[in-house]
C-alpha positions in Angstrom: -226.9 -67.0 26.8 -225.5 -63.5 26.7 -222.0 -62.0 26.0 -219.4 -62.8 28.6 -218.3 -60.1 31.0 -214.5 -59.9 31.3 -212.8 -59.1 34.6 -212.4 -55.4 35.2 -214.7 -54.4 32.3 -217.6 -52.0 32.8 -220.9 -53.8 33.1 -224.6 -53.3 32.8 -226.6 -54.9 35.6 -230.0 -55.8 34.2 -232.5 -55.7 37.1 -235.7 -57.7 37.3 -238.3 -55.1 38.3 -240.6 -57.6 40.1 -237.9 -58.9 42.4 -235.2 -56.2 42.3 -232.6 -59.0 41.7 -229.9 -58.9 39.0 -231.2 -60.8 36.0 -228.1 -60.5 33.9 -224.7 -58.8 33.8 -223.6 -57.5 30.4 -220.5 -55.7 29.2 -221.2 -52.0 28.7 -220.2 -51.0 25.2 -218.8 -47.7 24.2 -218.3 -45.4 21.3 -215.7 -47.6 19.7 -218.1 -50.5 19.7 -220.7 -48.3 17.9 -218.0 -47.4 15.3 -217.2 -51.1 14.8 -220.9 -52.0 14.4 -221.5 -49.1 11.9 -218.5 -50.3 10.0 -219.9 -53.9 9.8 -223.3 -52.6 8.7 -221.7 -50.3 6.1 -219.6 -53.2 4.7 -222.7 -55.5 4.6 -224.9 -53.0 2.8 -223.9 -53.5 -0.8 -224.5 -57.3 -0.7 -227.7 -56.9 1.3 -229.0 -54.3 -1.2 -228.2 -56.7 -4.1 -230.2 -59.6 -2.6 -233.1 -60.3 -4.9 -236.4 -58.9 -3.5 -238.1 -62.4 -3.4 -235.1 -63.8 -1.6 -235.0 -60.9 0.9 -238.7 -61.5 1.5 -238.1 -65.2 2.1 -235.5 -64.4 4.7 -237.8 -62.1 6.6 -240.6 -64.7 6.5 -238.1 -67.2 7.9 -237.2 -64.8 10.7 -240.9 -64.3 11.5 -241.3 -68.1 11.7 -238.3 -68.3 14.1 -239.8 -65.6 16.4 -243.1 -67.4 16.4 -241.5 -70.7 17.3 -239.7 -69.1 20.2 -242.6 -67.0 21.4 -242.7 -68.6 24.9 -239.0 -68.2 25.5 -238.8 -64.6 24.3 -242.0 -63.6 26.1 -240.8 -65.0 29.4 -237.5 -63.1 29.0 -239.4 -59.9 28.1 -241.8 -60.3 31.0 -239.0 -60.7 33.5 -236.8 -58.0 32.1 -239.5 -55.3 31.6 -241.9 -56.4 34.3 -244.9 -56.9 32.0 -247.6 -59.5 32.4 -246.8 -62.7 30.6 -249.9 -62.6 28.5 -249.1 -59.1 27.3 -245.5 -60.3 26.5 -246.7 -63.2 24.4 -249.0 -60.8 22.5 -246.1 -58.4 21.8 -243.8 -61.2 20.6 -246.6 -62.3 18.4 -246.8 -58.8 17.0 -243.0 -59.0 16.3 -243.6 -62.0 14.0 -246.6 -60.4 12.4 -244.6 -57.2 11.7 -241.9 -59.1 9.9 -244.5 -61.0 7.9 -246.3 -57.8 6.9 -243.1 -56.1 5.6 -241.8 -59.3 4.0 -245.0 -59.0 1.9 -244.0 -55.4 0.9 -240.5 -56.1 -0.4 -241.7 -56.8 -3.9 -244.2 -54.0 -3.8 -241.8 -51.1 -3.1 -242.1 -49.7 -6.5 -241.5 -46.4 -8.2 -243.5 -44.5 -10.8 -243.2 -43.5 -14.5 -244.1 -39.9 -15.2 -245.1 -38.6 -18.6 -242.7 -35.8 -19.7 -241.7 -34.2 -23.0 -238.7 -35.7 -24.9 -238.3 -38.9 -22.9 -239.3 -41.1 -20.0 -239.1 -40.1 -16.4 -238.9 -42.8 -13.7 -238.6 -42.8 -9.9 -236.9 -45.4 -7.8 -237.2 -46.1 -4.0 -233.6 -46.5 -3.0 -232.4 -47.8 0.4 -230.6 -45.2 2.6 -227.8 -47.3 3.9 -227.0 -47.7 7.6 -229.9 -47.0 9.8 -229.3 -46.2 13.5 -232.1 -47.3 15.8 -232.6 -46.2 19.5 -235.4 -48.0 21.2 -237.1 -47.7 24.6 -237.5 -49.9 27.7 -241.3 -50.0 27.8 -241.9 -52.2 24.8 -238.4 -53.5 24.0 -238.6 -56.0 21.2 -241.9 -55.1 19.6 -241.0 -51.4 19.1 -237.6 -52.5 17.7 -239.5 -54.7 15.2 -241.6 -51.7 14.1 -238.4 -50.2 12.9 -236.3 -53.2 12.0 -238.9 -54.9 9.7 -239.5 -52.0 7.3 -235.9 -50.9 7.3 -234.6 -54.4 6.5 -237.3 -55.0 3.9 -236.2 -51.8 2.1 -232.7 -53.2 1.9 -231.0 -51.1 4.6 -228.6 -52.4 7.2 -229.1 -51.6 10.9 -227.3 -50.8 14.1 -229.8 -51.1 17.0 -229.2 -49.6 20.5 -231.7 -51.0 22.9 -232.5 -49.4 26.2 -229.9 -50.2 29.0 -232.7 -51.3 31.3 -234.2 -53.9 28.8 -231.6 -55.1 26.3 -232.0 -58.8 26.7 -234.6 -59.7 24.0 -232.8 -57.5 21.4 -229.5 -59.4 22.0 -231.4 -62.7 21.6 -233.1 -61.4 18.5 -229.7 -60.6 16.8 -228.7 -64.3 17.3 -232.1 -65.5 16.0 -231.7 -63.3 12.9 -228.3 -64.9 12.1 -229.8 -68.4 12.7 -232.6 -67.5 10.3 -230.1 -66.7 7.6 -229.7 -62.9 7.7 -226.1 -62.2 6.5 -223.5 -61.1 9.1 -223.5 -57.4 9.6 -227.0 -56.7 8.4 -228.3 -56.4 12.0 -226.0 -55.3 14.8 -227.1 -54.8 18.4 -225.1 -52.5 20.6 -226.2 -52.4 24.3 -224.9 -49.3 26.0 -225.9 -45.9 27.4 -227.8 -43.3 25.4 -225.3 -40.6 26.4 -222.4 -42.6 24.9 -223.6 -45.2 22.4 -226.8 -43.4 21.4 -225.0 -40.1 21.0 -222.2 -41.6 18.9 -224.8 -43.3 16.7 -226.6 -40.0 16.1 -223.3 -38.2 15.3 -221.7 -40.9 13.2 -221.2 -39.7 9.6 -221.9 -43.1 8.1 -225.3 -43.4 9.6 -228.0 -42.2 7.2 -230.9 -42.0 9.5 -231.9 -42.3 13.1 -235.2 -44.0 14.1 -235.9 -43.2 17.8 -238.7 -43.9 20.2 -238.6 -42.2 23.6 -239.3 -39.0 25.4 -239.9 -35.7 23.7 -237.0 -34.2 25.7 -234.5 -36.7 24.3 -236.1 -36.5 20.9 -235.3 -32.8 20.7 -231.7 -33.5 21.5 -231.5 -36.2 18.8 -233.1 -33.8 16.2 -230.6 -31.1 17.1 -227.5 -33.5 16.9 -228.8 -35.1 13.7 -229.0 -31.7 12.0 -225.2 -31.5 12.0 -225.0 -34.2 9.2 -228.5 -33.6 7.9 -229.6 -37.1 9.0 -233.1 -38.2 8.3 -235.0 -38.8 11.5 -238.2 -40.6 12.6 -239.1 -39.6 16.1 -241.9 -41.3 18.0 -242.1 -39.3 21.2 -244.2 -38.6 24.3 -248.0 -38.3 24.7 -250.7 -37.0 27.0 -253.7 -38.4 25.3 -257.3 -37.6 25.9 -260.1 -40.1 26.5 -263.2 -38.1 25.9 -266.5 -39.6 27.2 -269.7 -37.9 26.4 -272.9 -38.3 28.4 -274.6 -40.0 25.4 -272.0 -42.8 25.3 -272.3 -46.2 26.8 -270.8 -44.7 29.9 -270.3 -48.0 31.8 -268.5 -49.6 28.8 -266.2 -46.6 28.5 -265.5 -46.7 32.2 -264.7 -50.4 32.2 -262.3 -49.9 29.2 -260.6 -46.8 30.6 -258.2 -48.4 33.1 -256.6 -50.6 30.4 -256.1 -47.4 28.3 -254.0 -46.0 31.1 -252.7 -48.8 33.3 -251.7 -51.3 30.6 -248.0 -51.8 30.8 -248.2 -50.1 34.3 -249.0 -46.9 32.5 -245.6 -46.9 30.8 -247.0 -46.2 27.4 -246.8 -43.1 25.3 -250.3 -43.9 24.0 -251.7 -43.9 27.6 -255.1 -42.0 27.6 -254.3 -40.5 31.0 -256.5 -37.4 30.6 -260.0 -38.9 31.1 -262.4 -36.2 30.1 -265.9 -36.9 31.1 -269.0 -34.8 30.3 -270.4 -33.4 33.6 -273.7 -35.2 33.7 -271.9 -38.6 33.4 -269.1 -38.1 35.9 -270.7 -39.9 38.9 -271.8 -42.9 36.8 -268.4 -43.1 35.2 -266.5 -42.9 38.4 -268.7 -45.6 40.0 -268.0 -48.1 37.2 -264.4 -47.1 37.0 -263.9 -47.8 40.8 -265.1 -51.4 40.4 -262.7 -52.0 37.6 -259.6 -50.3 39.1 -260.1 -51.9 42.6 -260.5 -55.3 40.9 -257.3 -55.2 38.9 -254.7 -57.8 40.0 -251.2 -56.2 40.3 -248.5 -58.7 40.9 -246.0 -61.3 39.6 -245.6 -60.8 35.8 -245.3 -64.6 35.3 -248.7 -65.2 36.9 -251.3 -65.7 34.2 -253.9 -63.8 36.2 -251.8 -60.7 36.6 -253.2 -57.6 34.9 -250.5 -55.1 35.9 -246.8 -55.6 36.8 -244.3 -53.3 38.5 -242.7 -50.1 37.2 -239.3 -50.4 35.5 -237.1 -49.0 38.3 -236.9 -47.5 41.8 -236.1 -44.1 40.3 -239.0 -44.2 37.9 -241.3 -45.2 40.8 -240.2 -42.1 42.7 -240.9 -39.9 39.7 -244.4 -41.4 39.3 -245.1 -40.9 43.0 -244.3 -37.2 42.7 -247.5 -36.8 40.8 -249.5 -38.1 43.8 -248.5 -36.0 46.8 -250.2 -36.3 50.1 -252.8 -33.6 49.2 -253.6 -35.1 45.7 -257.3 -35.5 45.0 -257.1 -39.4 45.0 -260.6 -40.6 44.1 -259.7 -44.3 43.4 -256.7 -46.3 44.4 -256.1 -50.0 43.6 -253.8 -52.4 45.4 -250.1 -53.3 44.9 -247.9 -55.9 46.5 -245.6 -55.2 49.4 -242.0 -56.3 49.6 -239.4 -56.4 46.8 -240.4 -55.0 43.4 -241.0 -51.6 42.0 -244.8 -51.6 42.7 -247.2 -48.7 42.4 -251.0 -49.0 42.7 -253.3 -47.9 39.9 -254.5 -44.5 40.9 -257.3 -42.1 39.7 -257.2 -38.4 40.5 -260.5 -36.5 40.5 -261.5 -33.8 39.9 -258.5 -32.4 38.1 -258.1 -29.2 36.1 -256.4 -29.4 32.7 -253.9 -26.9 34.1 -252.7 -29.2 36.9 -249.3 -30.9 36.6 -250.9 -34.4 36.5 -252.8 -33.2 33.4 -250.0 -31.4 31.7 -247.0 -33.7 32.0 -246.5 -37.2 30.8 -246.5 -39.3 34.0 -245.6 -42.6 32.3 -247.1 -44.5 35.2 -250.4 -45.8 36.4 -252.0 -42.5 37.3 -255.1 -41.1 35.5 -256.7 -37.7 35.9 -260.5 -37.3 35.4 -261.3 -33.9 34.0 -265.0 -32.8 33.8 -266.2 -30.8 30.7 -269.3 -29.2 29.4 -270.2 -29.7 25.7 -268.4 -30.5 22.5 -266.5 -27.2 22.1 -264.9 -27.4 25.6 -264.0 -31.1 25.0 -262.1 -30.1 21.8 -260.4 -27.2 23.5 -259.3 -29.3 26.5 -258.1 -32.2 24.3 -256.0 -29.9 22.2 -254.6 -27.9 25.1 -251.3 -29.8 25.2 -247.9 -29.9 23.5 -248.6 -33.5 22.6 -250.7 -35.2 19.9 -250.1 -38.9 19.8 -253.3 -40.9 20.5 -256.8 -40.6 22.0 -260.4 -41.8 22.1 -263.9 -40.5 21.8 -266.9 -42.2 23.3 -270.4 -41.3 22.0 -273.4 -42.9 20.3 -273.8 -39.8 18.0 -272.0 -40.7 14.8 -271.8 -37.2 13.4 -270.4 -35.9 16.7 -267.8 -38.7 16.7 -266.6 -37.7 13.2 -266.6 -34.0 14.2 -264.4 -34.8 17.2 -262.1 -37.1 15.2 -261.4 -34.3 12.8 -261.1 -31.6 15.4 -258.7 -33.3 17.9 -255.0 -32.7 16.9 -253.7 -36.2 17.3 -252.1 -38.8 15.0 -254.1 -41.8 16.1 -257.7 -41.7 17.4 -260.3 -44.4 18.2 -264.0 -44.0 18.4 -265.8 -46.1 21.1 -262.5 -48.0 21.5 -259.0 -47.5 23.1 -257.2 -49.4 20.4 -254.2 -47.5 18.9 -251.8 -49.9 17.2 -252.1 -52.3 14.3 -249.3 -53.5 12.0 -251.2 -52.6 8.9 -252.1 -49.0 9.8 -249.9 -45.9 10.3 -248.8 -44.8 13.8 -247.3 -41.5 14.8 -248.0 -38.1 16.4 -248.8 -34.5 15.8 -247.0 -31.6 17.4 -244.3 -32.6 19.9 -245.3 -36.2 19.8 -243.0 -36.8 16.9 -242.0 -36.8 13.2 -242.9 -39.5 10.7 -245.0 -42.6 10.8 -244.3 -46.2 11.8 -246.3 -49.3 10.8 -248.6 -49.6 7.8 -247.6 -49.0 4.2 -246.0 -45.6 5.0 -243.2 -47.0 7.1 -241.1 -48.5 4.3 -241.1 -45.1 2.5 -239.5 -43.6 5.6 -236.5 -45.9 5.1 -236.0 -45.0 1.4 -234.9 -42.1 -0.7 -236.7 -41.2 -3.9 -234.4 -41.1 -6.9 -235.7 -39.5 -10.1 -234.3 -40.6 -13.5 -234.9 -38.9 -16.8 -234.2 -40.9 -19.9 -234.1 -38.9 -23.1 -235.6 -40.6 -26.1 -235.4 -37.9 -28.7 -233.3 -38.7 -31.8 
């Protein structure tokens, strides 16, 4: 199924998080492989750019259909490689197909403007950038790749994609699927390898016009610094420490029953995780009681079991990092269950009460640990929510419509939901404020991030 490993070559062992067994062995690629992939993408760019918009749209629709037809196979591979529940994996693969359909529909709508000026006609054109380098994370492997791939390809760019070393399998399969669907050779190139070698070379390569990255804020800073040497364009979707603000006038039980899935979905390995649960003091006891029932009832286990709600963490090392946020003296208010034996398991955990100055409230845990922070009144809620270097996502729960809109405008975050924990839709923009990133993915804005604006003045004076 995957590239053969030759004797004596360096390899990547892809581990199944639920069993700790080796799922696949792949050759580990290096800087020279990145150079070769960039050369292929550069060579393919002129012909891909020249493909008529309607034909390019048809190819992307065909690719979306191919993904939909292979949903079950791709979802099972994603569930095993990333440790996510199979139902979640099917939904993510469905979103991959939806994403390509959405941007296929935008190919013929990527238009410029005419601007009235003296002495002639002024026109703008949206031109593709060329070769786009993409570096994607292990937590949502194929779907986040699709957020970048679909608009970039729709805008007539070619791509070199470096998936995370921990979860490269669906990206490798997707490259094959794209060729089968009719994308020309060299338009999409997947290079599995380390960030320090392959990722770094991609960022530094002079023929790469832009880097689109999703990952930690720390790594994002390094990418921005390295990209500056060649003035590369960057889109950075980085970390988060989002607030879930629950007022006493809200439907407190509904908010509490929804809260675990805003933190523990994907085992908490989600930059949108609303891990700072801020509850107005009169509602804390009611909220915790309803929260306890939900957390203790969550089924943590085999990702391929249809009834599983939460799977394992991605690796042993990451489990140790998550555990460091719950030392023996931590104020554990609620703890769910987790399997014993092989697998990188960690129980869903709620800490309460927690100060917004505590480590668990300041740092991105990226695991199934939530901190309940009490507050008094609207002004303190805003101050606490904004007291972070991050600004990616968040929620506000209240029955007061005016208060909801005041809070929505006052909280410094790129995506915010009212009486909901939903963050992501293909048709709406996604991205962060502050150190949560630069640029927007999804929605109509994304294609513009993969183009340059060219201005043309045509003199008409005699």
